[in-house]
TORPA-4810 file (N, C-alpha, C, O; in nm, 3 decimals):
<nodes>
NODE_1_11.465_13.872_12.403_11.360_13.773_12.383_11.266_13.823_12.273_11.229_13.941_12.272_M
NODE_2_11.228_13.736_12.181_11.142_13.777_12.070_11.004_13.825_12.118_10.948_13.776_12.216_P
NODE_3_10.952_13.923_12.045_10.823_13.982_12.080_10.710_13.879_12.070_10.611_13.889_12.143_Q
NODE_4_10.723_13.782_11.982_10.621_13.678_11.966_10.604_13.601_12.097_10.492_13.569_12.135_V
NODE_5_10.715_13.572_12.165_10.707_13.499_12.291_10.638_13.583_12.399_10.560_13.531_12.478_E
NODE_6_10.667_13.711_12.402_10.605_13.800_12.500_10.454_13.807_12.475_10.375_13.800_12.569_V
NODE_7_10.415_13.819_12.349_10.272_13.824_12.314_10.206_13.692_12.349_10.096_13.690_12.405_I
NODE_8_10.271_13.581_12.318_10.214_13.449_12.350_10.200_13.432_12.501_10.101_13.376_12.548_A
NODE_9_10.298_13.480_12.577_10.291_13.470_12.722_10.173_13.550_12.777_10.098_13.502_12.861_F
NODE_10_10.157_13.673_12.729_10.045_13.754_12.776_9.911_13.702_12.727_9.808_13.723_12.792_F
NODE_11_9.910_13.634_12.613_9.786_13.569_12.567_9.749_13.455_12.663_9.631_13.435_12.692_A
NODE_12_9.849_13.381_12.711_9.823_13.276_12.810_9.768_13.337_12.939_9.673_13.284_12.997_W
NODE_13_9.826_13.448_12.984_9.775_13.515_13.104_9.630_13.559_13.083_9.546_13.539_13.170_L
NODE_14_9.602_13.618_12.967_9.466_13.666_12.939_9.367_13.550_12.932_9.256_13.560_12.984_A
NODE_15_9.406_13.442_12.868_9.316_13.325_12.858_9.291_13.265_12.995_9.179_13.222_13.024_A
NODE_16_9.391_13.261_13.079_9.375_13.208_13.214_9.284_13.299_13.297_9.201_13.250_13.373_T
NODE_17_9.301_13.430_13.283_9.211_13.523_13.351_9.067_13.501_13.307_8.977_13.495_13.390_F
NODE_18_9.047_13.488_13.176_8.911_13.468_13.122_8.850_13.338_13.174_8.733_13.335_13.210_A
NODE_19_8.929_13.230_13.176_8.878_13.102_13.228_8.845_13.112_13.377_8.742_13.059_13.422_L
NODE_20_8.930_13.177_13.453_8.906_13.192_13.597_8.782_13.277_13.622_8.700_13.244_13.708_S
NODE_21_8.768_13.385_13.548_8.650_13.471_13.562_8.523_13.396_13.523_8.423_13.403_13.594_L
NODE_22_8.528_13.324_13.412_8.410_13.249_13.367_8.372_13.141_13.469_8.254_13.123_13.498_A
NODE_23_8.470_13.070_13.521_8.442_12.965_13.619_8.380_13.024_13.745_8.287_12.967_13.802_A
NODE_24_8.431_13.138_13.788_8.377_13.204_13.908_8.235_13.252_13.882_8.147_13.235_13.966_T
NODE_25_8.213_13.312_13.767_8.078_13.362_13.735_7.977_13.248_13.727_7.862_13.265_13.768_L
NODE_26_8.017_13.134_13.673_7.927_13.020_13.664_7.881_12.977_13.804_7.762_12.958_13.827_V
NODE_27_7.974_12.962_13.895_7.938_12.913_14.027_7.864_13.021_14.107_7.776_12.989_14.187_I
NODE_28_7.899_13.148_14.088_7.828_13.258_14.156_7.682_13.262_14.109_7.591_13.274_14.191_V
NODE_29_7.660_13.253_13.978_7.523_13.258_13.927_7.442_13.136_13.972_7.322_13.147_13.997_H
NODE_30_7.508_13.020_13.981_7.438_12.902_14.034_7.398_12.925_14.179_7.287_12.890_14.219_R
NODE_31_7.488_12.982_14.258_7.459_13.008_14.399_7.349_13.112_14.415_7.264_13.100_14.503_A
NODE_32_7.351_13.213_14.331_7.249_13.318_14.340_7.111_13.267_14.299_7.009_13.321_14.343_L
NODE_33_7.107_13.165_14.216_6.979_13.111_14.169_6.914_13.016_14.270_6.800_12.974_14.251_A
NODE_34_6.986_12.982_14.376_6.932_12.890_14.476_6.822_12.954_14.560_6.819_13.077_14.574_L
NODE_35_6.732_12.873_14.614_6.633_12.927_14.708_6.704_12.979_14.833_6.822_12.948_14.853_P
NODE_36_6.636_13.057_14.918_6.700_13.123_15.033_6.787_13.033_15.121_6.897_13.075_15.158_P
NODE_37_6.746_12.915_15.154_6.826_12.827_15.241_6.892_12.714_15.162_6.939_12.617_15.221_K
NODE_38_6.895_12.725_15.030_6.951_12.619_14.947_7.103_12.619_14.949_7.166_12.721_14.975_G
NODE_39_7.160_12.503_14.921_7.306_12.488_14.914_7.342_12.424_14.780_7.264_12.349_14.722_E
NODE_40_7.460_12.456_14.734_7.510_12.393_14.612_7.540_12.247_14.641_7.599_12.215_14.745_L
NODE_41_7.502_12.159_14.553_7.526_12.016_14.575_7.675_11.985_14.561_7.747_12.052_14.486_S
NODE_42_7.717_11.884_14.632_7.857_11.841_14.625_7.890_11.794_14.484_8.000_11.819_14.434_T
NODE_43_7.795_11.725_14.421_7.816_11.677_14.284_7.841_11.794_14.189_7.931_11.789_14.104_H
NODE_44_7.762_11.900_14.202_7.779_12.018_14.116_7.915_12.082_14.141_7.985_12.117_14.047_L
NODE_45_7.951_12.099_14.268_8.079_12.161_14.300_8.198_12.077_14.251_8.296_12.131_14.201_L
NODE_46_8.186_11.948_14.265_8.292_11.859_14.218_8.305_11.866_14.066_8.416_11.877_14.014_L
NODE_47_8.195_11.859_13.996_8.196_11.868_13.850_8.251_12.003_13.805_8.333_12.010_13.713_R
NODE_48_8.206_12.110_13.871_8.255_12.244_13.838_8.405_12.254_13.863_8.478_12.310_13.780_W
NODE_49_8.453_12.200_13.975_8.596_12.205_14.006_8.680_12.127_13.908_8.788_12.173_13.868_G
NODE_50_8.632_12.010_13.869_8.708_11.927_13.774_8.712_11.996_13.637_8.817_11.999_13.573_V
NODE_51_8.601_12.050_13.594_8.597_12.114_13.462_8.681_12.241_13.461_8.763_12.261_13.370_I
NODE_52_8.663_12.328_13.561_8.738_12.454_13.561_8.885_12.431_13.590_8.971_12.489_13.523_S
NODE_53_8.916_12.347_13.689_9.056_12.318_13.720_9.125_12.244_13.606_9.240_12.273_13.573_G
NODE_54_9.055_12.148_13.547_9.111_12.075_13.434_9.137_12.165_13.314_9.237_12.148_13.244_G
NODE_55_9.048_12.259_13.291_9.067_12.353_13.180_9.191_12.440_13.204_9.268_12.464_13.111_S
NODE_56_9.208_12.486_13.327_9.325_12.568_13.359_9.454_12.486_13.347_9.556_12.537_13.299_L
NODE_57_9.450_12.361_13.391_9.569_12.274_13.378_9.601_12.245_13.232_9.717_12.250_13.191_L
NODE_58_9.499_12.215_13.154_9.520_12.191_13.011_9.579_12.314_12.942_9.668_12.303_12.858_L
NODE_59_9.528_12.430_12.978_9.581_12.554_12.922_9.727_12.574_12.962_9.807_12.621_12.881_L
NODE_60_9.763_12.540_13.085_9.903_12.552_13.130_9.993_12.456_13.052_10.105_12.492_13.016_A
NODE_61_9.946_12.334_13.025_10.024_12.238_12.948_10.043_12.289_12.805_10.154_12.287_12.753_V
NODE_62_9.934_12.334_12.743_9.945_12.388_12.606_10.038_12.508_12.601_10.119_12.521_12.508_L
NODE_63_10.028_12.596_12.700_10.116_12.713_12.704_10.261_12.669_12.721_10.351_12.728_12.660_A
NODE_64_10.285_12.567_12.804_10.421_12.517_12.822_10.482_12.464_12.693_10.603_12.472_12.673_G
NODE_65_10.397_12.412_12.606_10.445_12.360_12.477_10.462_12.474_12.376_10.555_12.472_12.297_V
NODE_66_10.373_12.573_12.379_10.367_12.671_12.271_10.429_12.808_12.299_10.471_12.875_12.205_L
NODE_67_10.437_12.851_12.423_10.473_12.990_12.451_10.621_13.020_12.428_10.654_13.110_12.351_V
NODE_68_10.708_12.946_12.494_10.851_12.976_12.485_10.923_12.882_12.390_10.890_12.764_12.380_F
NODE_69_11.021_12.937_12.320_11.106_12.856_12.232_11.210_12.783_12.318_11.236_12.823_12.432_R
NODE_70_11.269_12.679_12.266_11.373_12.609_12.342_11.494_12.697_12.376_11.570_12.665_12.467_P
NODE_71_11.511_12.806_12.304_11.625_12.894_12.328_11.595_13.005_12.429_11.683_13.085_12.460_T
NODE_72_11.474_13.012_12.480_11.440_13.114_12.579_11.526_13.092_12.703_11.541_12.979_12.749_T
NODE_73_11.583_13.199_12.757_11.670_13.184_12.875_11.596_13.123_12.993_11.477_13.148_13.014_P
NODE_74_11.669_13.042_13.070_11.608_12.975_13.184_11.557_13.074_13.289_11.457_13.047_13.355_W
NODE_75_11.624_13.189_13.304_11.576_13.284_13.405_11.436_13.336_13.371_11.359_13.367_13.462_N
NODE_76_11.402_13.345_13.245_11.267_13.384_13.204_11.169_13.270_13.229_11.060_13.290_13.282_V
NODE_77_11.209_13.149_13.189_11.122_13.032_13.205_11.092_13.005_13.352_10.982_12.960_13.386_V
NODE_78_11.187_13.033_13.439_11.169_13.002_13.581_11.107_13.115_13.662_11.074_13.095_13.779_L
NODE_79_11.091_13.234_13.603_11.033_13.346_13.680_10.897_13.393_13.628_10.806_13.415_13.708_T
NODE_80_10.882_13.409_13.500_10.759_13.465_13.445_10.633_13.383_13.475_10.530_13.443_13.506_W
NODE_81_10.637_13.251_13.465_10.512_13.174_13.482_10.444_13.189_13.618_10.325_13.161_13.630_P
NODE_82_10.516_13.233_13.719_10.455_13.245_13.852_10.354_13.360_13.855_10.274_13.368_13.948_W
NODE_83_10.356_13.447_13.755_10.256_13.555_13.745_10.116_13.501_13.719_10.018_13.572_13.737_L
NODE_84_10.107_13.376_13.676_9.977_13.318_13.642_9.884_13.317_13.761_9.762_13.327_13.745_I
NODE_85_9.938_13.306_13.880_9.855_13.308_14.000_9.778_13.437_14.015_9.663_13.437_14.059_G
NODE_86_9.840_13.548_13.977_9.771_13.677_13.985_9.650_13.683_13.893_9.548_13.743_13.928_L
NODE_87_9.660_13.622_13.776_9.548_13.627_13.682_9.432_13.541_13.731_9.316_13.578_13.714_T
NODE_88_9.463_13.427_13.793_9.357_13.342_13.846_9.288_13.412_13.963_9.165_13.414_13.970_V
NODE_89_9.366_13.470_14.053_9.310_13.543_14.167_9.228_13.663_14.123_9.124_13.692_14.181_G
NODE_90_9.275_13.734_14.021_9.202_13.850_13.971_9.070_13.808_13.907_8.968_13.875_13.927_A
NODE_91_9.070_13.699_13.832_8.946_13.649_13.773_8.845_13.612_13.880_8.727_13.643_13.867_G
NODE_92_8.891_13.546_13.985_8.807_13.509_14.098_8.751_13.634_14.167_8.632_13.643_14.195_Y
NODE_93_8.840_13.731_14.192_8.799_13.853_14.263_8.697_13.932_14.183_8.596_13.976_14.237_F
NODE_94_8.723_13.951_14.054_8.628_14.027_13.972_8.497_13.952_13.952_8.392_14.013_13.937_F
NODE_95_8.503_13.820_13.952_8.381_13.739_13.941_8.291_13.755_14.062_8.169_13.742_14.053_G
NODE_96_8.352_13.784_14.177_8.276_13.803_14.300_8.239_13.949_14.326_8.164_13.978_14.418_L
NODE_97_8.292_14.039_14.246_8.264_14.182_14.266_8.113_14.208_14.266_8.040_14.159_14.180_A
NODE_98_8.069_14.284_14.363_7.928_14.315_14.376_7.852_14.217_14.463_7.736_14.241_14.497_G
NODE_99_7.916_14.108_14.498_7.851_14.007_14.581_7.918_13.996_14.718_7.892_13.902_14.792_H
NODE_100_8.003_14.093_14.750_8.078_14.089_14.875_8.018_14.179_14.982_8.068_14.182_15.095_M
NODE_101_7.915_14.252_14.950_7.854_14.343_15.046_7.764_14.269_15.143_7.701_14.169_15.107_D
NODE_102_7.759_14.319_15.267_7.673_14.260_15.367_7.528_14.259_15.320_7.481_14.354_15.257_G
NODE_103_7.458_14.152_15.350_7.319_14.141_15.309_7.301_14.075_15.173_7.190_14.036_15.138_G
NODE_104_7.409_14.061_15.095_7.395_13.992_14.966_7.384_13.843_14.993_7.414_13.796_15.104_S
NODE_105_7.342_13.769_14.895_7.318_13.626_14.912_7.445_13.547_14.943_7.439_13.441_15.005_K
NODE_106_7.559_13.599_14.902_7.685_13.528_14.922_7.764_13.577_15.043_7.876_13.531_15.066_L
NODE_107_7.709_13.669_15.120_7.780_13.727_15.233_7.691_13.722_15.357_7.579_13.774_15.356_C
NODE_108_7.740_13.661_15.464_7.664_13.650_15.589_7.681_13.771_15.680_7.624_13.773_15.789_D
NODE_109_7.756_13.870_15.639_7.780_13.988_15.723_7.651_14.070_15.736_7.562_14.058_15.653_A
NODE_110_7.641_14.151_15.841_7.524_14.238_15.856_7.510_14.335_15.738_7.602_14.350_15.658_P
NODE_111_7.395_14.399_15.728_7.360_14.485_15.615_7.469_14.588_15.582_7.500_14.607_15.464_Q
NODE_112_7.527_14.653_15.680_7.630_14.754_15.653_7.771_14.696_15.654_7.868_14.770_15.638_N
NODE_113_7.783_14.567_15.673_7.913_14.502_15.676_7.961_14.463_15.538_7.905_14.504_15.436_G
NODE_114_8.067_14.384_15.537_8.124_14.343_15.410_8.201_14.212_15.428_8.251_14.182_15.537_S
NODE_115_8.208_14.136_15.323_8.287_14.012_15.322_8.415_14.033_15.241_8.480_13.936_15.201_C
NODE_116_8.453_14.159_15.217_8.571_14.188_15.137_8.695_14.118_15.189_8.773_14.063_15.111_D
NODE_117_8.716_14.120_15.321_8.836_14.058_15.377_8.838_13.908_15.350_8.942_13.854_15.311_N
NODE_118_8.727_13.841_15.372_8.721_13.696_15.350_8.741_13.662_15.202_8.821_13.575_15.170_A
NODE_119_8.670_13.730_15.113_8.683_13.702_14.971_8.821_13.745_14.921_8.880_13.678_14.836_W
NODE_120_8.873_13.856_14.975_9.007_13.901_14.936_9.115_13.804_14.979_9.207_13.775_14.903_G
NODE_121_9.103_13.751_15.103_9.197_13.650_15.149_9.187_13.525_15.063_9.288_13.462_15.031_L
NODE_122_9.065_13.489_15.025_9.046_13.375_14.935_9.115_13.398_14.801_9.175_13.306_14.746_G
NODE_123_9.108_13.520_14.750_9.175_13.552_14.622_9.326_13.541_14.637_9.394_13.493_14.546_A
NODE_124_9.380_13.586_14.750_9.524_13.578_14.772_9.568_13.432_14.782_9.666_13.392_14.719_V
NODE_125_9.496_13.352_14.859_9.531_13.210_14.873_9.516_13.136_14.740_9.601_13.054_14.704_L
NODE_126_9.409_13.165_14.668_9.388_13.103_14.537_9.501_13.142_14.441_9.548_13.059_14.364_L
NODE_127_9.543_13.268_14.447_9.654_13.313_14.362_9.781_13.235_14.390_9.852_13.194_14.299_S
NODE_128_9.809_13.215_14.518_9.930_13.141_14.557_9.923_12.997_14.508_10.018_12.947_14.447_F
NODE_129_9.812_12.930_14.534_9.797_12.790_14.492_9.803_12.779_14.340_9.868_12.689_14.287_V
NODE_130_9.736_12.869_14.270_9.737_12.866_14.124_9.878_12.890_14.069_9.919_12.826_13.972_A
NODE_131_9.952_12.981_14.132_10.089_13.007_14.087_10.174_12.882_14.102_10.251_12.848_14.012_A
NODE_132_10.161_12.814_14.215_10.241_12.694_14.238_10.200_12.582_14.142_10.285_12.520_14.078_V
NODE_133_10.070_12.557_14.131_10.024_12.445_14.049_10.039_12.475_13.900_10.106_12.400_13.828_V
NODE_134_9.979_12.584_13.853_9.982_12.613_13.709_10.120_12.656_13.663_10.166_12.615_13.556_L
NODE_135_10.188_12.739_13.742_10.325_12.777_13.709_10.417_12.656_13.709_10.503_12.643_13.622_G
NODE_136_10.399_12.567_13.807_10.480_12.445_13.814_10.457_12.354_13.695_10.552_12.297_13.640_G
NODE_137_10.331_12.339_13.655_10.299_12.257_13.537_10.363_12.319_13.413_10.423_12.248_13.332_V
NODE_138_10.350_12.448_13.397_10.408_12.518_13.282_10.559_12.496_13.276_10.611_12.456_13.172_F
NODE_139_10.629_12.522_13.387_10.775_12.507_13.389_10.814_12.362_13.364_10.912_12.336_13.295_V
NODE_140_10.739_12.268_13.420_10.769_12.125_13.399_10.756_12.087_13.252_10.840_12.015_13.199_S
NODE_141_10.652_12.136_13.187_10.633_12.105_13.045_10.743_12.167_12.961_10.794_12.103_12.869_V
NODE_142_10.781_12.291_12.992_10.890_12.355_12.918_11.020_12.276_12.938_11.094_12.253_12.842_V
NODE_143_11.047_12.235_13.061_11.169_12.159_13.089_11.168_12.024_13.016_11.268_11.985_12.957_A
NODE_144_11.056_11.955_13.020_11.046_11.828_12.948_11.065_11.847_12.798_11.131_11.768_12.731_L
NODE_145_11.006_11.953_12.748_11.017_11.982_12.605_11.163_12.007_12.566_11.206_11.970_12.457_R
NODE_146_11.237_12.068_12.655_11.379_12.094_12.627_11.463_11.967_12.641_11.560_11.948_12.567_R
NODE_147_11.428_11.881_12.735_11.509_11.762_12.761_11.484_11.650_12.662_11.577_11.578_12.626_L
NODE_148_11.361_11.633_12.616_11.330_11.522_12.526_11.406_11.526_12.395_11.458_11.423_12.354_L
NODE_149_11.417_11.639_12.328_11.496_11.638_12.203_11.642_11.603_12.227_11.704_11.540_12.142_P
NODE_150_11.699_11.643_12.340_11.837_11.609_12.370_11.854_11.458_12.383_11.950_11.402_12.330_R
NODE_151_11.763_11.394_12.452_11.771_11.249_12.469_11.760_11.181_12.334_11.831_11.084_12.308_R
NODE_152_11.672_11.230_12.247_11.654_11.172_12.115_11.782_11.189_12.032_11.827_11.095_11.967_R
NODE_153_11.840_11.309_12.034_11.962_11.335_11.960_12.077_11.250_12.011_12.155_11.196_11.933_R
NODE_154_12.087_11.238_12.143_12.194_11.157_12.202_12.180_11.012_12.160_12.280_10.949_12.126_T
NODE_155_12.061_10.959_12.163_12.035_10.821_12.123_12.070_10.802_11.975_12.131_10.702_11.939_R
NODE_156_12.032_10.897_11.891_12.063_10.888_11.748_12.213_10.894_11.725_12.266_10.822_11.640_E
NODE_157_12.282_10.978_11.801_12.427_10.989_11.784_12.495_10.859_11.824_12.588_10.815_11.757_Q
NODE_158_12.451_10.798_11.933_12.512_10.673_11.978_12.477_10.557_11.886_12.562_10.471_11.861_H
NODE_159_12.356_10.554_11.836_12.311_10.440_11.754_12.356_10.454_11.608_12.398_10.355_11.547_N
NODE_160_12.347_10.574_11.553_12.366_10.587_11.408_12.498_10.645_11.366_12.546_10.611_11.258_G
NODE_161_12.561_10.728_11.445_12.679_10.801_11.401_12.798_10.710_11.369_12.859_10.729_11.263_A
NODE_162_12.836_10.612_11.453_12.955_10.532_11.418_12.938_10.453_11.289_13.035_10.436_11.214_P
NODE_163_12.818_10.407_11.261_12.795_10.325_11.142_12.776_10.410_11.018_12.808_10.368_10.907_F
NODE_164_12.723_10.532_11.037_12.697_10.618_10.922_12.828_10.669_10.863_12.837_10.691_10.743_A
NODE_165_12.928_10.688_10.946_13.056_10.744_10.898_13.136_10.638_10.820_13.218_10.674_10.735_A
NODE_166_13.113_10.512_10.848_13.183_10.397_10.798_13.220_10.387_10.662_13.280_10.288_10.621_G
</nodes>
């Protein structure tokens, strides 16, 4: 496999990590800025989810178009993209780092306790969902990209070839 494809793939992973980290930091800082008994509004959470999730989906679509060439082996196309879940989970986890200790504004545990298990489980679940959704979108776009030129060529061969030879 060409080195350009490997670099492009890891650039997609890095960009997804950066987007996940930035999205997590935005919502963490919003939550930390609230008064003691304040809650994040549903409108804010919905807008944040649409913007961050939409950005990650758009990035997966662009990566599906740009990362792999049509000649990339199917075993690579069908296995590598599932790693994307790890980058999303890692961005989420690092975005919450330092806010998982008991007594912090984002953790209801006692002063010497920790919310590591809850936030860690959230990172694992988020990684799984992101792998399925973003990896699935990526693979679907790559597959569509490979199938569409074939359909176009087949149509051209059926429509133009018998008359062009004439």
